[in-house]
mmCIF file of the N, C-alpha and C atoms, coordinates in Angstrom:
data_MODEL
# 
_entry.id   MODEL 
# 
loop_
_atom_site.group_PDB 
_atom_site.id 
_atom_site.type_symbol 
_atom_site.label_atom_id 
_atom_site.label_alt_id 
_atom_site.label_comp_id 
_atom_site.label_asym_id 
_atom_site.label_entity_id 
_atom_site.label_seq_id 
_atom_site.pdbx_PDB_ins_code 
_atom_site.Cartn_x 
_atom_site.Cartn_y 
_atom_site.Cartn_z 
_atom_site.occupancy 
_atom_site.B_iso_or_equiv 
_atom_site.pdbx_formal_charge 
_atom_site.auth_seq_id 
_atom_site.auth_comp_id 
_atom_site.auth_asym_id 
_atom_site.auth_atom_id 
_atom_site.pdbx_PDB_model_num 
ATOM 1   N N  . UNK A 1 1  ? 0.847   -1.160  0.000   1.00 0.00 ? 1  UNK A N  1 
ATOM 2   C CA . UNK A 1 1  ? 0.000   0.000   0.000   1.00 0.00 ? 1  UNK A CA 1 
ATOM 3   C C  . UNK A 1 1  ? 0.900   1.234   0.000   1.00 0.00 ? 1  UNK A C  1 
ATOM 4   N N  . UNK A 1 2  ? 0.747   2.068   -1.006  1.00 0.00 ? 2  UNK A N  1 
ATOM 5   C CA . UNK A 1 2  ? 1.590   3.261   -1.079  1.00 0.00 ? 2  UNK A CA 1 
ATOM 6   C C  . UNK A 1 2  ? 0.830   4.562   -0.922  1.00 0.00 ? 2  UNK A C  1 
ATOM 7   N N  . UNK A 1 3  ? -0.518  4.496   -0.981  1.00 0.00 ? 3  UNK A N  1 
ATOM 8   C CA . UNK A 1 3  ? -1.257  5.756   -0.892  1.00 0.00 ? 3  UNK A CA 1 
ATOM 9   C C  . UNK A 1 3  ? -2.737  5.513   -0.624  1.00 0.00 ? 3  UNK A C  1 
ATOM 10  N N  . UNK A 1 4  ? -3.350  6.471   0.037   1.00 0.00 ? 4  UNK A N  1 
ATOM 11  C CA . UNK A 1 4  ? -4.792  6.532   0.207   1.00 0.00 ? 4  UNK A CA 1 
ATOM 12  C C  . UNK A 1 4  ? -5.265  7.861   -0.339  1.00 0.00 ? 4  UNK A C  1 
ATOM 13  N N  . UNK A 1 5  ? -6.305  7.862   -1.131  1.00 0.00 ? 5  UNK A N  1 
ATOM 14  C CA . UNK A 1 5  ? -6.872  9.090   -1.682  1.00 0.00 ? 5  UNK A CA 1 
ATOM 15  C C  . UNK A 1 5  ? -8.386  9.052   -1.535  1.00 0.00 ? 5  UNK A C  1 
ATOM 16  N N  . UNK A 1 6  ? -8.965  10.187  -1.195  1.00 0.00 ? 6  UNK A N  1 
ATOM 17  C CA . UNK A 1 6  ? -10.425 10.307  -1.129  1.00 0.00 ? 6  UNK A CA 1 
ATOM 18  C C  . UNK A 1 6  ? -10.948 10.783  -2.469  1.00 0.00 ? 6  UNK A C  1 
ATOM 19  N N  . UNK A 1 7  ? -12.062 10.196  -2.881  1.00 0.00 ? 7  UNK A N  1 
ATOM 20  C CA . UNK A 1 7  ? -12.742 10.658  -4.089  1.00 0.00 ? 7  UNK A CA 1 
ATOM 21  C C  . UNK A 1 7  ? -13.893 11.557  -3.664  1.00 0.00 ? 7  UNK A C  1 
ATOM 22  N N  . UNK A 1 8  ? -13.884 12.780  -4.150  1.00 0.00 ? 8  UNK A N  1 
ATOM 23  C CA . UNK A 1 8  ? -14.915 13.744  -3.776  1.00 0.00 ? 8  UNK A CA 1 
ATOM 24  C C  . UNK A 1 8  ? -16.138 13.573  -4.674  1.00 0.00 ? 8  UNK A C  1 
ATOM 25  N N  . UNK A 1 9  ? -15.918 13.347  -5.934  1.00 0.00 ? 9  UNK A N  1 
ATOM 26  C CA . UNK A 1 9  ? -17.010 13.214  -6.892  1.00 0.00 ? 9  UNK A CA 1 
ATOM 27  C C  . UNK A 1 9  ? -17.403 11.751  -7.053  1.00 0.00 ? 9  UNK A C  1 
ATOM 28  N N  . UNK A 1 10 ? -18.099 11.487  -8.125  1.00 0.00 ? 10 UNK A N  1 
ATOM 29  C CA . UNK A 1 10 ? -18.610 10.162  -8.457  1.00 0.00 ? 10 UNK A CA 1 
ATOM 30  C C  . UNK A 1 10 ? -17.495 9.118   -8.496  1.00 0.00 ? 10 UNK A C  1 
ATOM 31  N N  . UNK A 1 11 ? -17.753 7.967   -7.949  1.00 0.00 ? 11 UNK A N  1 
ATOM 32  C CA . UNK A 1 11 ? -16.810 6.850   -7.871  1.00 0.00 ? 11 UNK A CA 1 
ATOM 33  C C  . UNK A 1 11 ? -16.850 6.079   -9.183  1.00 0.00 ? 11 UNK A C  1 
ATOM 34  N N  . UNK A 1 12 ? -16.283 6.670   -10.225 1.00 0.00 ? 12 UNK A N  1 
ATOM 35  C CA . UNK A 1 12 ? -16.317 6.055   -11.555 1.00 0.00 ? 12 UNK A CA 1 
ATOM 36  C C  . UNK A 1 12 ? -14.950 5.501   -11.919 1.00 0.00 ? 12 UNK A C  1 
ATOM 37  N N  . UNK A 1 13 ? -14.938 4.662   -12.951 1.00 0.00 ? 13 UNK A N  1 
ATOM 38  C CA . UNK A 1 13 ? -13.663 4.143   -13.437 1.00 0.00 ? 13 UNK A CA 1 
ATOM 39  C C  . UNK A 1 13 ? -12.743 5.250   -13.901 1.00 0.00 ? 13 UNK A C  1 
ATOM 40  N N  . UNK A 1 14 ? -13.319 6.286   -14.526 1.00 0.00 ? 14 UNK A N  1 
ATOM 41  C CA . UNK A 1 14 ? -12.512 7.416   -15.007 1.00 0.00 ? 14 UNK A CA 1 
ATOM 42  C C  . UNK A 1 14 ? -11.900 8.188   -13.834 1.00 0.00 ? 14 UNK A C  1 
ATOM 43  N N  . UNK A 1 15 ? -12.701 8.409   -12.784 1.00 0.00 ? 15 UNK A N  1 
ATOM 44  C CA . UNK A 1 15 ? -12.184 9.122   -11.605 1.00 0.00 ? 15 UNK A CA 1 
ATOM 45  C C  . UNK A 1 15 ? -11.081 8.310   -10.924 1.00 0.00 ? 15 UNK A C  1 
ATOM 46  N N  . UNK A 1 16 ? -11.282 7.011   -10.817 1.00 0.00 ? 16 UNK A N  1 
ATOM 47  C CA . UNK A 1 16 ? -10.266 6.140   -10.225 1.00 0.00 ? 16 UNK A CA 1 
ATOM 48  C C  . UNK A 1 16 ? -8.984  6.139   -11.051 1.00 0.00 ? 16 UNK A C  1 
ATOM 49  N N  . UNK A 1 17 ? -9.132  6.148   -12.367 1.00 0.00 ? 17 UNK A N  1 
ATOM 50  C CA . UNK A 1 17 ? -7.968  6.159   -13.259 1.00 0.00 ? 17 UNK A CA 1 
ATOM 51  C C  . UNK A 1 17 ? -7.117  7.397   -13.033 1.00 0.00 ? 17 UNK A C  1 
ATOM 52  N N  . UNK A 1 18 ? -7.754  8.546   -12.901 1.00 0.00 ? 18 UNK A N  1 
ATOM 53  C CA . UNK A 1 18 ? -7.017  9.798   -12.671 1.00 0.00 ? 18 UNK A CA 1 
ATOM 54  C C  . UNK A 1 18 ? -6.232  9.719   -11.366 1.00 0.00 ? 18 UNK A C  1 
ATOM 55  N N  . UNK A 1 19 ? -6.857  9.225   -10.318 1.00 0.00 ? 19 UNK A N  1 
ATOM 56  C CA . UNK A 1 19 ? -6.189  9.122   -9.018  1.00 0.00 ? 19 UNK A CA 1 
ATOM 57  C C  . UNK A 1 19 ? -5.017  8.141   -9.088  1.00 0.00 ? 19 UNK A C  1 
ATOM 58  N N  . UNK A 1 20 ? -5.251  6.969   -9.650  1.00 0.00 ? 20 UNK A N  1 
ATOM 59  C CA . UNK A 1 20 ? -4.189  5.952   -9.706  1.00 0.00 ? 20 UNK A CA 1 
ATOM 60  C C  . UNK A 1 20 ? -3.054  6.379   -10.627 1.00 0.00 ? 20 UNK A C  1 
ATOM 61  N N  . UNK A 1 21 ? -3.376  7.002   -11.765 1.00 0.00 ? 21 UNK A N  1 
ATOM 62  C CA . UNK A 1 21 ? -2.314  7.515   -12.642 1.00 0.00 ? 21 UNK A CA 1 
ATOM 63  C C  . UNK A 1 21 ? -1.418  8.485   -11.885 1.00 0.00 ? 21 UNK A C  1 
ATOM 64  N N  . UNK A 1 22 ? -2.026  9.377   -11.118 1.00 0.00 ? 22 UNK A N  1 
ATOM 65  C CA . UNK A 1 22 ? -1.242  10.345  -10.349 1.00 0.00 ? 22 UNK A CA 1 
ATOM 66  C C  . UNK A 1 22 ? -0.302  9.675   -9.368  1.00 0.00 ? 22 UNK A C  1 
ATOM 67  N N  . UNK A 1 23 ? -0.796  8.650   -8.690  1.00 0.00 ? 23 UNK A N  1 
ATOM 68  C CA . UNK A 1 23 ? 0.035   7.920   -7.725  1.00 0.00 ? 23 UNK A CA 1 
ATOM 69  C C  . UNK A 1 23 ? 1.165   7.183   -8.437  1.00 0.00 ? 23 UNK A C  1 
ATOM 70  N N  . UNK A 1 24 ? 0.847   6.499   -9.528  1.00 0.00 ? 24 UNK A N  1 
ATOM 71  C CA . UNK A 1 24 ? 1.871   5.757   -10.267 1.00 0.00 ? 24 UNK A CA 1 
ATOM 72  C C  . UNK A 1 24 ? 2.935   6.685   -10.838 1.00 0.00 ? 24 UNK A C  1 
ATOM 73  N N  . UNK A 1 25 ? 2.529   7.846   -11.331 1.00 0.00 ? 25 UNK A N  1 
ATOM 74  C CA . UNK A 1 25 ? 3.500   8.813   -11.849 1.00 0.00 ? 25 UNK A CA 1 
ATOM 75  C C  . UNK A 1 25 ? 4.352   9.390   -10.718 1.00 0.00 ? 25 UNK A C  1 
ATOM 76  N N  . UNK A 1 26 ? 3.730   9.700   -9.586  1.00 0.00 ? 26 UNK A N  1 
ATOM 77  C CA . UNK A 1 26 ? 4.461   10.268  -8.445  1.00 0.00 ? 26 UNK A CA 1 
ATOM 78  C C  . UNK A 1 26 ? 5.592   9.352   -7.990  1.00 0.00 ? 26 UNK A C  1 
ATOM 79  N N  . UNK A 1 27 ? 5.341   8.058   -7.965  1.00 0.00 ? 27 UNK A N  1 
ATOM 80  C CA . UNK A 1 27 ? 6.335   7.098   -7.502  1.00 0.00 ? 27 UNK A CA 1 
ATOM 81  C C  . UNK A 1 27 ? 7.082   6.404   -8.645  1.00 0.00 ? 27 UNK A C  1 
ATOM 82  N N  . UNK A 1 28 ? 6.911   6.921   -9.868  1.00 0.00 ? 28 UNK A N  1 
ATOM 83  C CA . UNK A 1 28 ? 7.600   6.380   -11.047 1.00 0.00 ? 28 UNK A CA 1 
ATOM 84  C C  . UNK A 1 28 ? 7.336   4.873   -11.221 1.00 0.00 ? 28 UNK A C  1 
ATOM 85  N N  . UNK A 1 29 ? 6.066   4.508   -11.169 1.00 0.00 ? 29 UNK A N  1 
ATOM 86  C CA . UNK A 1 29 ? 5.677   3.103   -11.254 1.00 0.00 ? 29 UNK A CA 1 
ATOM 87  C C  . UNK A 1 29 ? 4.830   2.763   -12.474 1.00 0.00 ? 29 UNK A C  1 
ATOM 88  N N  . UNK A 1 30 ? 4.677   3.693   -13.393 1.00 0.00 ? 30 UNK A N  1 
ATOM 89  C CA . UNK A 1 30 ? 3.796   3.459   -14.539 1.00 0.00 ? 30 UNK A CA 1 
ATOM 90  C C  . UNK A 1 30 ? 4.114   2.179   -15.296 1.00 0.00 ? 30 UNK A C  1 
ATOM 91  N N  . UNK A 1 31 ? 5.381   1.856   -15.420 1.00 0.00 ? 31 UNK A N  1 
ATOM 92  C CA . UNK A 1 31 ? 5.768   0.677   -16.207 1.00 0.00 ? 31 UNK A CA 1 
ATOM 93  C C  . UNK A 1 31 ? 6.078   -0.540  -15.339 1.00 0.00 ? 31 UNK A C  1 
ATOM 94  N N  . UNK A 1 32 ? 5.675   -0.500  -14.058 1.00 0.00 ? 32 UNK A N  1 
ATOM 95  C CA . UNK A 1 32 ? 6.052   -1.584  -13.156 1.00 0.00 ? 32 UNK A CA 1 
ATOM 96  C C  . UNK A 1 32 ? 4.877   -2.316  -12.511 1.00 0.00 ? 32 UNK A C  1 
ATOM 97  N N  . UNK A 1 33 ? 3.663   -1.936  -12.830 1.00 0.00 ? 33 UNK A N  1 
ATOM 98  C CA . UNK A 1 33 ? 2.498   -2.571  -12.216 1.00 0.00 ? 33 UNK A CA 1 
ATOM 99  C C  . UNK A 1 33 ? 2.010   -3.700  -13.116 1.00 0.00 ? 33 UNK A C  1 
ATOM 100 N N  . UNK A 1 34 ? 1.864   -4.885  -12.542 1.00 0.00 ? 34 UNK A N  1 
ATOM 101 C CA . UNK A 1 34 ? 1.401   -6.050  -13.302 1.00 0.00 ? 34 UNK A CA 1 
ATOM 102 C C  . UNK A 1 34 ? -0.053  -6.385  -13.010 1.00 0.00 ? 34 UNK A C  1 
ATOM 103 N N  . UNK A 1 35 ? -0.505  -6.125  -11.783 1.00 0.00 ? 35 UNK A N  1 
ATOM 104 C CA . UNK A 1 35 ? -1.883  -6.444  -11.437 1.00 0.00 ? 35 UNK A CA 1 
ATOM 105 C C  . UNK A 1 35 ? -2.369  -5.510  -10.345 1.00 0.00 ? 35 UNK A C  1 
ATOM 106 N N  . UNK A 1 36 ? -3.696  -5.403  -10.280 1.00 0.00 ? 36 UNK A N  1 
ATOM 107 C CA . UNK A 1 36 ? -4.352  -4.633  -9.232  1.00 0.00 ? 36 UNK A CA 1 
ATOM 108 C C  . UNK A 1 36 ? -5.472  -5.502  -8.676  1.00 0.00 ? 36 UNK A C  1 
ATOM 109 N N  . UNK A 1 37 ? -5.507  -5.633  -7.347  1.00 0.00 ? 37 UNK A N  1 
ATOM 110 C CA . UNK A 1 37 ? -6.573  -6.376  -6.692  1.00 0.00 ? 37 UNK A CA 1 
ATOM 111 C C  . UNK A 1 37 ? -7.677  -5.386  -6.334  1.00 0.00 ? 37 UNK A C  1 
ATOM 112 N N  . UNK A 1 38 ? -8.908  -5.712  -6.749  1.00 0.00 ? 38 UNK A N  1 
ATOM 113 C CA . UNK A 1 38 ? -10.031 -4.804  -6.542  1.00 0.00 ? 38 UNK A CA 1 
ATOM 114 C C  . UNK A 1 38 ? -11.219 -5.549  -5.939  1.00 0.00 ? 38 UNK A C  1 
ATOM 115 N N  . UNK A 1 39 ? -12.222 -4.768  -5.551  1.00 0.00 ? 39 UNK A N  1 
ATOM 116 C CA . UNK A 1 39 ? -13.492 -5.389  -5.198  1.00 0.00 ? 39 UNK A CA 1 
ATOM 117 C C  . UNK A 1 39 ? -14.226 -5.697  -6.501  1.00 0.00 ? 39 UNK A C  1 
ATOM 118 N N  . UNK A 1 40 ? -15.474 -6.118  -6.432  1.00 0.00 ? 40 UNK A N  1 
ATOM 119 C CA . UNK A 1 40 ? -16.171 -6.586  -7.631  1.00 0.00 ? 40 UNK A CA 1 
ATOM 120 C C  . UNK A 1 40 ? -17.081 -5.549  -8.278  1.00 0.00 ? 40 UNK A C  1 
ATOM 121 N N  . UNK A 1 41 ? -16.892 -4.300  -7.963  1.00 0.00 ? 41 UNK A N  1 
ATOM 122 C CA . UNK A 1 41 ? -17.705 -3.259  -8.574  1.00 0.00 ? 41 UNK A CA 1 
ATOM 123 C C  . UNK A 1 41 ? -17.317 -3.120  -10.048 1.00 0.00 ? 41 UNK A C  1 
ATOM 124 N N  . UNK A 1 42 ? -18.312 -2.988  -10.924 1.00 0.00 ? 42 UNK A N  1 
ATOM 125 C CA . UNK A 1 42 ? -18.084 -2.968  -12.367 1.00 0.00 ? 42 UNK A CA 1 
ATOM 126 C C  . UNK A 1 42 ? -17.118 -1.869  -12.801 1.00 0.00 ? 42 UNK A C  1 
ATOM 127 N N  . UNK A 1 43 ? -17.165 -0.715  -12.154 1.00 0.00 ? 43 UNK A N  1 
ATOM 128 C CA . UNK A 1 43 ? -16.308 0.378   -12.598 1.00 0.00 ? 43 UNK A CA 1 
ATOM 129 C C  . UNK A 1 43 ? -14.821 0.069   -12.456 1.00 0.00 ? 43 UNK A C  1 
ATOM 130 N N  . UNK A 1 44 ? -14.476 -0.967  -11.688 1.00 0.00 ? 44 UNK A N  1 
ATOM 131 C CA . UNK A 1 44 ? -13.073 -1.359  -11.613 1.00 0.00 ? 44 UNK A CA 1 
ATOM 132 C C  . UNK A 1 44 ? -12.594 -1.988  -12.921 1.00 0.00 ? 44 UNK A C  1 
ATOM 133 N N  . UNK A 1 45 ? -13.488 -2.629  -13.660 1.00 0.00 ? 45 UNK A N  1 
ATOM 134 C CA . UNK A 1 45 ? -13.133 -3.124  -14.995 1.00 0.00 ? 45 UNK A CA 1 
ATOM 135 C C  . UNK A 1 45 ? -12.843 -1.947  -15.920 1.00 0.00 ? 45 UNK A C  1 
ATOM 136 N N  . UNK A 1 46 ? -13.654 -0.902  -15.800 1.00 0.00 ? 46 UNK A N  1 
ATOM 137 C CA . UNK A 1 46 ? -13.421 0.319   -16.577 1.00 0.00 ? 46 UNK A CA 1 
ATOM 138 C C  . UNK A 1 46 ? -12.092 0.950   -16.181 1.00 0.00 ? 46 UNK A C  1 
ATOM 139 N N  . UNK A 1 47 ? -11.814 0.955   -14.897 1.00 0.00 ? 47 UNK A N  1 
ATOM 140 C CA . UNK A 1 47 ? -10.539 1.491   -14.403 1.00 0.00 ? 47 UNK A CA 1 
ATOM 141 C C  . UNK A 1 47 ? -9.367  0.800   -15.080 1.00 0.00 ? 47 UNK A C  1 
ATOM 142 N N  . UNK A 1 48 ? -9.348  -0.517  -15.094 1.00 0.00 ? 48 UNK A N  1 
ATOM 143 C CA . UNK A 1 48 ? -8.223  -1.269  -15.664 1.00 0.00 ? 48 UNK A CA 1 
ATOM 144 C C  . UNK A 1 48 ? -8.108  -0.991  -17.164 1.00 0.00 ? 48 UNK A C  1 
ATOM 145 N N  . UNK A 1 49 ? -9.241  -0.958  -17.855 1.00 0.00 ? 49 UNK A N  1 
ATOM 146 C CA . UNK A 1 49 ? -9.228  -0.677  -19.293 1.00 0.00 ? 49 UNK A CA 1 
ATOM 147 C C  . UNK A 1 49 ? -8.636  0.711   -19.577 1.00 0.00 ? 49 UNK A C  1 
ATOM 148 N N  . UNK A 1 50 ? -9.084  1.725   -18.850 1.00 0.00 ? 50 UNK A N  1 
ATOM 149 C CA . UNK A 1 50 ? -8.593  3.088   -19.065 1.00 0.00 ? 50 UNK A CA 1 
ATOM 150 C C  . UNK A 1 50 ? -7.150  3.249   -18.614 1.00 0.00 ? 50 UNK A C  1 
ATOM 151 N N  . UNK A 1 51 ? -6.787  2.590   -17.531 1.00 0.00 ? 51 UNK A N  1 
ATOM 152 C CA . UNK A 1 51 ? -5.415  2.656   -17.035 1.00 0.00 ? 51 UNK A CA 1 
ATOM 153 C C  . UNK A 1 51 ? -4.449  2.045   -18.042 1.00 0.00 ? 51 UNK A C  1 
ATOM 154 N N  . UNK A 1 52 ? -4.799  0.890   -18.597 1.00 0.00 ? 52 UNK A N  1 
ATOM 155 C CA . UNK A 1 52 ? -3.952  0.266   -19.617 1.00 0.00 ? 52 UNK A CA 1 
ATOM 156 C C  . UNK A 1 52 ? -3.839  1.149   -20.855 1.00 0.00 ? 52 UNK A C  1 
ATOM 157 N N  . UNK A 1 53 ? -4.932  1.766   -21.262 1.00 0.00 ? 53 UNK A N  1 
ATOM 158 C CA . UNK A 1 53 ? -4.913  2.654   -22.420 1.00 0.00 ? 53 UNK A CA 1 
ATOM 159 C C  . UNK A 1 53 ? -3.974  3.827   -22.182 1.00 0.00 ? 53 UNK A C  1 
ATOM 160 N N  . UNK A 1 54 ? -4.084  4.461   -21.018 1.00 0.00 ? 54 UNK A N  1 
ATOM 161 C CA . UNK A 1 54 ? -3.229  5.599   -20.686 1.00 0.00 ? 54 UNK A CA 1 
ATOM 162 C C  . UNK A 1 54 ? -1.757  5.191   -20.638 1.00 0.00 ? 54 UNK A C  1 
ATOM 163 N N  . UNK A 1 55 ? -1.470  4.099   -19.945 1.00 0.00 ? 55 UNK A N  1 
ATOM 164 C CA . UNK A 1 55 ? -0.081  3.673   -19.788 1.00 0.00 ? 55 UNK A CA 1 
ATOM 165 C C  . UNK A 1 55 ? 0.519   3.249   -21.122 1.00 0.00 ? 55 UNK A C  1 
ATOM 166 N N  . UNK A 1 56 ? -0.253  2.567   -21.964 1.00 0.00 ? 56 UNK A N  1 
ATOM 167 C CA . UNK A 1 56 ? 0.262   2.163   -23.269 1.00 0.00 ? 56 UNK A CA 1 
ATOM 168 C C  . UNK A 1 56 ? 0.618   3.366   -24.138 1.00 0.00 ? 56 UNK A C  1 
ATOM 169 N N  . UNK A 1 57 ? -0.092  4.473   -23.980 1.00 0.00 ? 57 UNK A N  1 
ATOM 170 C CA . UNK A 1 57 ? 0.251   5.698   -24.712 1.00 0.00 ? 57 UNK A CA 1 
ATOM 171 C C  . UNK A 1 57 ? 1.477   6.384   -24.114 1.00 0.00 ? 57 UNK A C  1 
ATOM 172 N N  . UNK A 1 58 ? 1.616   6.326   -22.788 1.00 0.00 ? 58 UNK A N  1 
ATOM 173 C CA . UNK A 1 58 ? 2.690   7.029   -22.092 1.00 0.00 ? 58 UNK A CA 1 
ATOM 174 C C  . UNK A 1 58 ? 4.013   6.265   -22.116 1.00 0.00 ? 58 UNK A C  1 
ATOM 175 N N  . UNK A 1 59 ? 3.938   4.950   -22.085 1.00 0.00 ? 59 UNK A N  1 
ATOM 176 C CA . UNK A 1 59 ? 5.135   4.104   -21.989 1.00 0.00 ? 59 UNK A CA 1 
ATOM 177 C C  . UNK A 1 59 ? 5.203   3.217   -23.224 1.00 0.00 ? 59 UNK A C  1 
ATOM 178 N N  . UNK A 1 60 ? 6.284   3.341   -23.966 1.00 0.00 ? 60 UNK A N  1 
ATOM 179 C CA . UNK A 1 60 ? 6.420   2.543   -25.194 1.00 0.00 ? 60 UNK A CA 1 
ATOM 180 C C  . UNK A 1 60 ? 6.835   1.105   -24.904 1.00 0.00 ? 60 UNK A C  1 
ATOM 181 N N  . UNK A 1 61 ? 7.685   0.904   -23.907 1.00 0.00 ? 61 UNK A N  1 
ATOM 182 C CA . UNK A 1 61 ? 8.140   -0.456  -23.590 1.00 0.00 ? 61 UNK A CA 1 
ATOM 183 C C  . UNK A 1 61 ? 7.764   -0.752  -22.142 1.00 0.00 ? 61 UNK A C  1 
ATOM 184 N N  . UNK A 1 62 ? 6.870   -1.716  -21.980 1.00 0.00 ? 62 UNK A N  1 
ATOM 185 C CA . UNK A 1 62 ? 6.419   -2.093  -20.652 1.00 0.00 ? 62 UNK A CA 1 
ATOM 186 C C  . UNK A 1 62 ? 7.037   -3.416  -20.231 1.00 0.00 ? 62 UNK A C  1 
ATOM 187 N N  . UNK A 1 63 ? 7.156   -3.594  -18.932 1.00 0.00 ? 63 UNK A N  1 
ATOM 188 C CA . UNK A 1 63 ? 7.692   -4.826  -18.368 1.00 0.00 ? 63 UNK A CA 1 
ATOM 189 C C  . UNK A 1 63 ? 6.897   -6.012  -18.891 1.00 0.00 ? 63 UNK A C  1 
ATOM 190 N N  . UNK A 1 64 ? 7.563   -6.967  -19.468 1.00 0.00 ? 64 UNK A N  1 
ATOM 191 C CA . UNK A 1 64 ? 6.975   -8.162  -20.053 1.00 0.00 ? 64 UNK A CA 1 
ATOM 192 C C  . UNK A 1 64 ? 5.970   -7.853  -21.159 1.00 0.00 ? 64 UNK A C  1 
ATOM 193 N N  . UNK A 1 65 ? 6.007   -6.621  -21.686 1.00 0.00 ? 65 UNK A N  1 
ATOM 194 C CA . UNK A 1 65 ? 5.096   -6.184  -22.755 1.00 0.00 ? 65 UNK A CA 1 
ATOM 195 C C  . UNK A 1 65 ? 3.638   -6.487  -22.431 1.00 0.00 ? 65 UNK A C  1 
ATOM 196 N N  . UNK A 1 66 ? 3.276   -6.409  -21.175 1.00 0.00 ? 66 UNK A N  1 
ATOM 197 C CA . UNK A 1 66 ? 1.925   -6.785  -20.779 1.00 0.00 ? 66 UNK A CA 1 
ATOM 198 C C  . UNK A 1 66 ? 1.079   -5.636  -20.296 1.00 0.00 ? 66 UNK A C  1 
ATOM 199 N N  . UNK A 1 67 ? -0.175  -5.932  -20.090 1.00 0.00 ? 67 UNK A N  1 
ATOM 200 C CA . UNK A 1 67 ? -1.114  -4.985  -19.525 1.00 0.00 ? 67 UNK A CA 1 
ATOM 201 C C  . UNK A 1 67 ? -1.345  -5.316  -18.062 1.00 0.00 ? 67 UNK A C  1 
ATOM 202 N N  . UNK A 1 68 ? -1.884  -4.350  -17.341 1.00 0.00 ? 68 UNK A N  1 
ATOM 203 C CA . UNK A 1 68 ? -2.263  -4.584  -15.960 1.00 0.00 ? 68 UNK A CA 1 
ATOM 204 C C  . UNK A 1 68 ? -3.474  -5.506  -15.950 1.00 0.00 ? 68 UNK A C  1 
ATOM 205 N N  . UNK A 1 69 ? -3.449  -6.467  -15.069 1.00 0.00 ? 69 UNK A N  1 
ATOM 206 C CA . UNK A 1 69 ? -4.542  -7.412  -14.916 1.00 0.00 ? 69 UNK A CA 1 
ATOM 207 C C  . UNK A 1 69 ? -5.306  -7.082  -13.641 1.00 0.00 ? 69 UNK A C  1 
ATOM 208 N N  . UNK A 1 70 ? -6.610  -7.216  -13.707 1.00 0.00 ? 70 UNK A N  1 
ATOM 209 C CA . UNK A 1 70 ? -7.455  -7.006  -12.527 1.00 0.00 ? 70 UNK A CA 1 
ATOM 210 C C  . UNK A 1 70 ? -7.744  -8.352  -11.894 1.00 0.00 ? 70 UNK A C  1 
ATOM 211 N N  . UNK A 1 71 ? -7.495  -8.460  -10.592 1.00 0.00 ? 71 UNK A N  1 
ATOM 212 C CA . UNK A 1 71 ? -7.821  -9.676  -9.850  1.00 0.00 ? 71 UNK A CA 1 
ATOM 213 C C  . UNK A 1 71 ? -8.861  -9.310  -8.799  1.00 0.00 ? 71 UNK A C  1 
ATOM 214 N N  . UNK A 1 72 ? -10.058 -9.891  -8.899  1.00 0.00 ? 72 UNK A N  1 
ATOM 215 C CA . UNK A 1 72 ? -11.089 -9.625  -7.884  1.00 0.00 ? 72 UNK A CA 1 
ATOM 216 C C  . UNK A 1 72 ? -10.674 -10.229 -6.534  1.00 0.00 ? 72 UNK A C  1 
ATOM 217 N N  . UNK A 1 73 ? -10.907 -9.500  -5.467  1.00 0.00 ? 73 UNK A N  1 
ATOM 218 C CA . UNK A 1 73 ? -10.575 -9.960  -4.128  1.00 0.00 ? 73 UNK A CA 1 
ATOM 219 C C  . UNK A 1 73 ? -11.525 -11.059 -3.699  1.00 0.00 ? 73 UNK A C  1 
ATOM 220 N N  . UNK A 1 74 ? -11.008 -12.193 -3.260  1.00 0.00 ? 74 UNK A N  1 
ATOM 221 C CA . UNK A 1 74 ? -11.814 -13.336 -2.862  1.00 0.00 ? 74 UNK A CA 1 
ATOM 222 C C  . UNK A 1 74 ? -12.752 -13.000 -1.702  1.00 0.00 ? 74 UNK A C  1 
ATOM 223 N N  . UNK A 1 75 ? -12.328 -12.153 -0.792  1.00 0.00 ? 75 UNK A N  1 
ATOM 224 C CA . UNK A 1 75 ? -13.161 -11.794 0.355   1.00 0.00 ? 75 UNK A CA 1 
ATOM 225 C C  . UNK A 1 75 ? -14.465 -11.148 -0.092  1.00 0.00 ? 75 UNK A C  1 
ATOM 226 N N  . UNK A 1 76 ? -14.409 -10.349 -1.158  1.00 0.00 ? 76 UNK A N  1 
ATOM 227 C CA . UNK A 1 76 ? -15.619 -9.701  -1.658  1.00 0.00 ? 76 UNK A CA 1 
ATOM 228 C C  . UNK A 1 76 ? -16.543 -10.692 -2.368  1.00 0.00 ? 76 UNK A C  1 
ATOM 229 N N  . UNK A 1 77 ? -15.999 -11.774 -2.863  1.00 0.00 ? 77 UNK A N  1 
ATOM 230 C CA . UNK A 1 77 ? -16.796 -12.771 -3.567  1.00 0.00 ? 77 UNK A CA 1 
ATOM 231 C C  . UNK A 1 77 ? -17.561 -13.656 -2.587  1.00 0.00 ? 77 UNK A C  1 
ATOM 232 N N  . UNK A 1 78 ? -16.896 -14.014 -1.494  1.00 0.00 ? 78 UNK A N  1 
ATOM 233 C CA . UNK A 1 78 ? -17.503 -14.906 -0.499  1.00 0.00 ? 78 UNK A CA 1 
ATOM 234 C C  . UNK A 1 78 ? -18.492 -14.118 0.297   1.00 0.00 ? 78 UNK A C  1 
# 
């Protein structure tokens, strides 16, 4: 865990993407994230899609040439 941020507006995938991009850029991690564990809210799928799109435009060569994968948290499923 490297950061906590409050969302003032709507909890959307786009809003989450802006917050996470800022954190990844601040700590120079844009090209180093392989997966994100999330709850099962649909907007997290949107988050991963938009985050991968942004990072693919910003970074030409990514670690293992891969995209970030979303892993749903088992606790939220049970």
